[in-house]
C-alpha positions as CSV (number, residue, x, y, z in Angstrom):
1,M,0.1,0.1,0.0
2,G,2.8,2.3,1.1
3,M,4.2,1.9,-2.7
4,I,0.7,3.0,-4.2
5,W,0.3,5.9,-1.7
6,D,3.3,6.9,-2.4
7,S,2.2,7.2,-6.5
8,V,-0.6,8.8,-6.2
9,K,1.0,11.6,-4.3
10,E,3.3,11.9,-7.0
11,I,1.1,11.8,-9.8
12,T,-1.0,14.5,-7.8
13,G,1.6,16.9,-7.7
14,N,2.3,16.5,-11.0
15,V,-1.0,17.3,-12.7
16,L,-1.3,20.1,-9.9
17,H,2.0,21.8,-10.7
18,L,3.1,21.3,-6.9
19,R,6.8,20.1,-8.2
20,T,9.7,22.1,-6.8
21,K,11.9,24.4,-9.6
22,F,15.5,24.8,-8.8
23,V,17.1,28.1,-9.3
24,T,20.4,28.8,-8.5
25,N,22.8,32.1,-9.4
26,K,25.7,29.7,-9.4
27,R,28.2,30.2,-12.4
28,L,30.4,26.8,-13.4
29,D,32.3,29.0,-15.9
30,G,35.6,26.9,-16.3
31,Q,34.1,23.4,-14.9
32,V,33.5,20.0,-16.7
33,V,30.5,18.2,-16.4
34,V,29.9,14.7,-17.9
35,I,26.5,13.2,-18.5
36,T,25.2,10.5,-19.7
37,G,22.2,9.5,-22.3
38,A,22.7,13.6,-22.9
39,N,20.6,12.6,-26.1
40,S,17.3,13.2,-25.3
41,G,14.7,13.2,-21.9
42,I,15.8,14.8,-18.3
43,G,19.9,14.2,-19.3
44,R,19.5,16.6,-22.6
45,E,17.7,19.1,-20.3
46,T,20.6,18.5,-18.1
47,A,23.0,19.1,-20.2
48,L,21.1,22.2,-21.5
49,Q,20.6,24.1,-18.5
50,L,24.4,23.4,-17.3
51,S,25.7,24.5,-20.4
52,L,23.5,28.0,-19.4
53,L,25.5,28.0,-16.4
54,G,29.1,27.9,-18.2
55,A,30.1,24.6,-18.0
56,K,31.7,22.6,-20.4
57,V,29.7,19.5,-20.9
58,I,30.3,16.1,-22.0
59,M,27.6,14.2,-23.7
60,G,27.7,10.1,-23.3
61,C,25.3,9.0,-25.8
62,R,25.0,5.4,-27.8
63,D,23.7,7.1,-31.1
64,P,25.2,9.3,-33.0
65,K,22.3,10.7,-34.8
66,R,20.0,11.5,-32.1
67,A,23.3,12.9,-29.8
68,G,23.5,15.2,-33.2
69,S,19.9,16.2,-32.8
70,A,20.8,16.6,-29.0
71,V,23.1,19.0,-30.0
72,D,21.2,21.3,-32.2
73,Y,18.5,21.4,-29.7
74,I,20.9,23.1,-27.1
75,K,22.9,25.2,-29.3
76,A,19.3,26.1,-30.4
77,N,18.4,27.2,-26.8
78,N,21.5,28.4,-26.0
79,K,24.5,29.7,-28.9
80,N,27.5,29.7,-26.4
81,A,27.0,25.6,-25.4
82,V,30.4,23.9,-25.1
83,L,29.6,20.8,-25.7
84,S,31.0,17.3,-26.7
85,V,29.9,14.0,-27.6
86,I,31.6,10.8,-26.7
87,Q,30.3,7.5,-28.2
88,L,29.1,5.6,-25.1
89,D,27.0,2.4,-25.1
90,L,26.6,1.8,-21.4
91,S,25.7,-2.3,-22.4
92,S,28.9,-2.7,-23.3
93,L,31.7,-2.6,-20.9
94,E,34.0,-2.2,-23.9
95,S,32.3,1.3,-24.4
96,V,32.1,2.3,-21.3
97,R,36.3,2.1,-21.2
98,D,36.5,2.8,-24.2
99,F,34.3,6.7,-23.3
100,A,36.4,6.8,-19.7
101,K,40.2,6.5,-21.8
102,K,38.6,9.2,-24.5
103,V,37.7,11.6,-21.2
104,S,41.0,11.3,-19.6
105,Q,43.0,12.7,-22.7
106,K,40.5,15.2,-22.9
107,E,40.4,16.0,-19.4
108,T,42.4,16.4,-16.5
109,N,39.5,16.9,-14.2
110,I,35.6,16.4,-13.8
111,D,33.8,18.5,-11.4
112,I,30.4,17.2,-11.6
113,L,29.7,13.5,-13.5
114,I,26.0,12.6,-13.7
115,N,24.8,8.8,-14.3
116,N,21.6,9.4,-15.9
117,A,21.0,7.1,-18.5
118,G,18.8,4.5,-18.5
119,I,16.2,1.5,-19.7
120,A,13.5,0.4,-18.5
121,G,10.5,-2.5,-19.6
122,T,12.6,-4.0,-21.9
123,P,12.1,-7.8,-23.0
124,E,14.6,-9.9,-21.8
125,S,17.8,-9.7,-23.1
126,Q,21.3,-9.2,-22.6
127,T,24.5,-6.9,-22.8
128,K,27.5,-7.3,-24.8
129,E,29.3,-9.3,-21.7
130,G,25.8,-11.6,-21.1
131,F,24.5,-9.5,-18.3
132,E,20.8,-8.8,-17.8
133,M,20.2,-5.9,-20.1
134,Q,19.0,-3.4,-17.5
135,F,20.8,-4.5,-14.9
136,G,24.4,-4.2,-16.7
137,T,23.2,-0.8,-18.5
138,N,21.7,0.9,-15.5
139,H,23.7,-0.2,-12.7
140,L,27.3,-2.2,-13.9
141,G,28.0,0.1,-16.7
142,H,27.7,3.4,-14.4
143,F,29.3,1.2,-11.6
144,L,32.4,0.5,-13.6
145,L,32.4,4.3,-15.2
146,T,32.1,5.9,-12.1
147,L,35.6,4.1,-11.1
148,L,37.2,4.8,-13.8
149,L,36.6,8.1,-13.8
150,L,37.5,8.6,-10.0
151,P,41.3,9.7,-11.0
152,L,39.4,13.2,-12.7
153,L,36.8,13.5,-10.0
154,K,39.7,13.5,-7.3
155,G,41.5,16.2,-9.3
156,A,38.2,18.6,-8.9
157,P,38.9,20.7,-5.3
158,K,35.4,19.5,-4.9
159,A,33.6,16.9,-7.2
160,R,30.1,15.3,-7.1
161,V,28.4,12.1,-8.3
162,V,25.0,12.5,-9.5
163,S,23.3,9.0,-10.1
164,V,19.7,9.1,-11.2
165,S,18.0,6.1,-9.6
166,S,13.9,5.7,-9.0
167,G,11.5,5.5,-6.6
168,L,10.7,1.9,-7.5
169,Y,14.2,1.1,-5.7
170,K,11.4,0.4,-2.6
171,V,9.9,-2.7,-4.1
172,G,13.7,-4.1,-5.6
173,K,15.7,-6.6,-4.3
174,I,18.9,-7.9,-5.1
175,H,18.9,-11.5,-6.5
176,F,22.1,-12.4,-5.6
177,D,21.1,-16.1,-6.5
178,N,20.6,-15.4,-9.7
179,I,21.7,-11.8,-10.1
180,N,21.1,-12.3,-14.0
181,L,17.4,-13.4,-13.7
182,R,17.9,-16.3,-15.8
183,D,15.9,-19.7,-16.0
184,G,12.5,-18.3,-16.1
185,A,12.6,-15.8,-13.2
186,Y,13.1,-12.4,-15.5
187,A,10.1,-10.0,-15.6
188,P,10.8,-6.7,-16.9
189,M,9.9,-4.1,-13.8
190,K,11.4,-7.1,-12.0
191,A,14.7,-6.2,-13.5
192,Y,14.4,-2.6,-13.5
193,N,13.4,-2.5,-9.8
194,Q,16.6,-4.2,-8.9
195,S,18.9,-1.9,-10.9
196,K,17.2,0.5,-9.2
197,L,17.5,-0.4,-6.1
198,A,21.6,-1.0,-7.3
199,N,21.7,2.5,-8.0
200,V,21.3,3.4,-4.3
201,L,23.3,1.0,-2.9
202,F,26.1,2.2,-5.1
203,T,25.8,5.4,-4.0
204,R,25.9,4.7,-0.2
205,E,28.1,2.0,-0.5
206,L,30.7,4.7,-2.7
207,A,30.2,7.9,-0.1
208,K,31.2,5.1,2.3
209,R,34.4,3.9,0.5
210,L,35.5,7.2,-0.4
211,G,35.5,8.5,3.8
212,P,34.5,11.2,5.6
213,N,37.5,13.5,4.5
214,S,36.9,12.9,0.3
215,T,36.3,15.8,-2.0
216,I,34.1,13.8,-4.1
217,S,30.4,13.7,-3.0
218,A,28.2,11.3,-4.4
219,Y,24.2,11.6,-4.4
220,C,20.9,9.5,-5.4
221,L,18.1,10.5,-6.4
222,H,14.3,10.0,-7.7
223,P,13.5,12.4,-10.9
224,G,9.3,11.8,-10.7
225,A,7.7,10.2,-13.3
226,I,8.5,11.7,-16.4
227,K,7.7,12.0,-19.6
228,T,10.9,10.1,-21.5
229,D,11.7,7.3,-24.2
230,I,13.0,5.4,-21.3
231,V,10.4,2.5,-21.9
232,K,11.8,0.6,-24.7
233,T,9.0,-1.7,-26.5
234,D,8.7,-2.6,-29.8
235,K,5.0,-3.3,-29.8
236,L,2.9,-0.2,-31.4
237,Y,0.1,0.1,-28.8
238,E,2.3,-0.3,-25.7
239,R,4.1,3.1,-26.7
240,F,0.4,4.7,-28.2
241,L,-0.5,4.0,-24.7
242,A,2.4,5.1,-23.2
243,N,2.6,8.1,-24.7
244,I,-0.8,9.2,-23.8
245,V,-0.8,8.5,-19.9
246,S,2.5,10.1,-20.0
247,S,1.5,13.5,-21.7
248,L,-1.8,13.8,-19.1
249,L,-0.2,12.3,-16.2
250,F,4.1,12.7,-15.9
251,L,6.5,15.9,-16.0
252,T,8.3,17.0,-18.8
253,P,11.8,16.7,-19.0
254,H,12.3,20.4,-17.7
255,M,10.6,19.5,-14.7
256,G,12.5,15.9,-14.3
257,A,15.3,17.5,-14.6
258,Q,15.4,19.5,-11.4
259,T,16.5,17.3,-8.5
260,S,19.4,16.1,-11.0
261,L,20.4,20.0,-10.9
262,Y,19.8,20.3,-7.4
263,C,21.9,17.3,-6.6
264,A,24.3,18.9,-8.7
265,L,24.3,22.4,-7.7
266,E,22.7,22.9,-4.3
267,D,26.0,24.9,-1.6
268,S,23.6,23.8,1.6
269,I,24.2,19.7,0.4
270,E,27.6,20.4,-0.2
271,N,29.2,18.5,2.5
272,E,26.4,15.6,2.4
273,T,27.1,12.4,0.8
274,G,25.4,8.9,0.5
275,F,21.8,10.5,0.6
276,Y,18.5,10.3,-1.8
277,Y,16.2,13.2,-3.0
278,E,12.8,13.4,-3.9
279,N,12.1,17.1,-5.5
280,C,14.9,19.0,-4.7
281,K,14.9,17.9,-0.9
282,K,16.6,14.9,1.2
283,V,14.5,11.9,2.1
284,D,14.8,8.6,4.2
285,L,15.5,5.7,2.2
286,K,13.4,2.8,3.1
287,P,15.5,0.0,5.1
288,I,15.9,-2.4,2.2
289,A,18.0,0.6,0.4
290,M,20.2,1.2,3.8
291,D,21.5,-2.3,4.6
292,D,25.3,-2.0,4.3
293,K,25.6,-5.7,4.0
294,T,23.8,-5.6,0.9
295,A,25.7,-2.8,-0.4
296,A,28.9,-3.8,0.3
297,K,28.1,-7.7,-1.4
298,L,26.9,-5.4,-4.6
299,W,30.2,-4.0,-4.3
300,E,32.0,-6.6,-4.5
301,L,30.2,-8.3,-7.1
302,S,29.9,-5.8,-9.3
303,T,33.9,-5.6,-9.1
304,E,34.4,-9.2,-10.2
305,L,31.7,-8.8,-13.1
306,V,33.2,-6.4,-14.6
307,N,36.6,-7.2,-14.2
308,L,38.0,-3.9,-12.1
309,E,41.8,-3.6,-12.0
310,E,42.9,-4.1,-8.7
311,H,44.4,-0.1,-8.0
312,L,40.8,1.3,-9.4
313,N,39.0,-0.5,-6.1
314,L,38.1,1.3,-3.3
315,P,38.9,-0.5,0.3
316,H,35.4,-1.5,2.5
317,V,35.2,0.7,4.9
318,K,34.1,-0.1,8.9
319,Q,30.9,0.4,10.0
320,Q,31.9,3.4,12.3
321,A,33.6,5.3,9.7
322,W,30.6,5.2,7.5
323,E,28.8,6.7,10.5
324,Q,31.0,10.0,10.4
325,V,30.6,10.1,6.7
326,Q,26.9,10.2,7.4
327,L,27.1,13.3,10.2
């Protein structure tokens, strides 16, 4: 019932235009921002808004054609936008590594990393390396990318890692006994919810392992129910129905980007890390997302699955140190 009530409140807020719009006078001139999935939806809108503040925006996009259209859109709304596009397919760990290498060749530091890209509701399929598509794309791809880019994030005076999750983490579960949901265990939303819970657990564990003295802060968020093309289906009637419903009840990408912008820019949360945000404010997590043993187990499993180089891994931190981070 709790999840249903949360959904009713959210949709009501959307329809009645009760969502918070983030406003800032901050300038990002000279700062470097990396955004995944910046070719459409809230990723594109986030890229536009950060470019208007003067940031140099690196757009990680899977489809070069759609990326070109996104650049045209941003340039039409901000002729002074400083943009670069680097191909990135988060369902391919090889592509993730290639993207990180190219960014490292271009930049000496990153000020903000926004792990925005995501897929939902896909038919059962696998990533290039054979992982369940939603878990592999939404979690493993961003897990590897973040750790590959940590040296550049550490190069900035203060850096932020912002990961777009979903309120559906609340009904998620990490299926350690069958992480790829094979042998008939797959269901589209079951896989999506697992991946979104993984985003939250990753954020908390990243903050924990970076420690209280880190110059990098980590945030995760629920952007709201947004009209985007995240739902991938080849059935015309499903797409038609999704478009009708989303037009009536869901947020525009502009409003959906507000909490991402809040987590990336808000001064008052500069020293917070490992927390979760909705509608431009910090909210308490459900117990399922605060299980530190599960978070640590997921981290270790993820390092194995992506074959993470030992020097890029972050050591496990004892509970007392984690409590210091969360103060």
